[in-house]
C-alpha positions, 0 to 999 in steps of 0.5 A: 556476515555483519554486512549480510545481516545489515543488508537483510534488515534493510531489505526487510524494512523496505520490502515491508513498506512496499508490501503494505502499499501493494496489498491495498492495491491488490485487494481492490483489484482482486475484487473489482478489477480496478487499479485504484491510483487514488490509493496514494491519496489515502496515504496522503490524507493519512499523512495530513491527519498525522500532521494535525494530531502528532502532538496528541498521545500516540494511540490517539494519533494512530486511532484518528489516522485510521478512522479518517482514512477508513472513512474516506475510503468508504466514502470514495467507494460509495460516491465515486466507484459504486455508481460506475462498478458495471462500467468498463475498466477504462472508465474505472481507471479514469474515475480513480484518476479523477478522485486522485486529482480531486483529493490533491486539490482539496488538500492544496486548498486546505494546506497549500502546496508548501510541504509540512513536517511532523515529528511523529513517534520520535522515539522510533528514531533511536537505534539498537546496536548489536556489535556492528549491526545497527537497526532503528526502532522504526525499522523494527516497528515497520517489519513487525507492523507489516507482519501483524497486518499480514497475519491478521488479514490472512486470518480474516480472509480464511476464518471469517464469513465476510473474509470467505465471501471476499475470497469468493468474490475475487474468484468469480464476483457474479457467481458469488452474488448468485450464491447470496454474497452481498456485493456492496458489502464485500466491496466496501469491506475491501476498501475499508481494509485498504484504508487500514493498510493506507493509514498504517503506511501513512504513520510509518512513512511520516515517521520515517521522512518527517515530511508531508506534501500533496503529492507524497502518495505518488511514489507509494502507489507507483511502487505498490502497483509495481510490486502487485504487478510483479507478484501477479495482480489480484494475488495477495500472496503475490503482492506481498512477494512482489513487495519484498522482492522490490525491497531486496532489489532496492537495497541490493542496488543501494549497496552495489551501485557505485557512488556516481550511479547511486542516484539512478537506483530506481532506473536500474530497479525498474529496468529489472522489473521490465526484464522480469515482466517480459519473462513472466507477464502474468507476474510471479504468482499467476491468477485468473483474471477477474470478470467485470464487476456488476 
């Protein structure tokens, strides 16, 4: 029983990270049909903001990180993606790669290629012990933060005018525009929300690892995209389900694999993803493909 409870807590922590990363990707894809690989660089930029501000009081550090990442996300949408919104998906994909490499090189010019370290939110490194079960405050905060953001996003999409417009745009962008939905406003809002999710992921990731590098956004965007694809690209509930499924899969392999094979955990995980996608190419929660956004 103790091992089972510890396993569930570890899996929820990992799944919360993956769900945060997947939501930002699925939100943009649902509206624009764009797999925004530059989302990883939003996480990277947020991590560098944490590095610059981690000696500040923690509310100020978090506020600065969220503000910087949201601003960058809005600039990314306005400068890079809005001019090519009517282009074919390949052009949008190439644009996302170009933005990704641009931000990596700007970060390299500003901070060099040497990894940085930041002791962000050191209080979260402490643990809670109940009997033989141990959970860190970071795990608690990660699970709670993800849950709060998920509930807030669900309420926003269902209870606010802009949220309803975003849902309509995800169903049929062209028809939504004919009904009076302002396309630029909806897409910008999606990027801003994606920026909030990326900023949250940045703070939690730096608090967990303590390290910052210009390529640190690669793994989050890879796992986030995989989770979104497993759940069904364009489906926000699917992205969450895919994130937690990956979290449970990762933790199960961590517990089950012998020591000699532990280093190949991700290889076994993606082998399982390949098998699942072969059986359900559309993901767990199938969603109708969005039209090209113009």
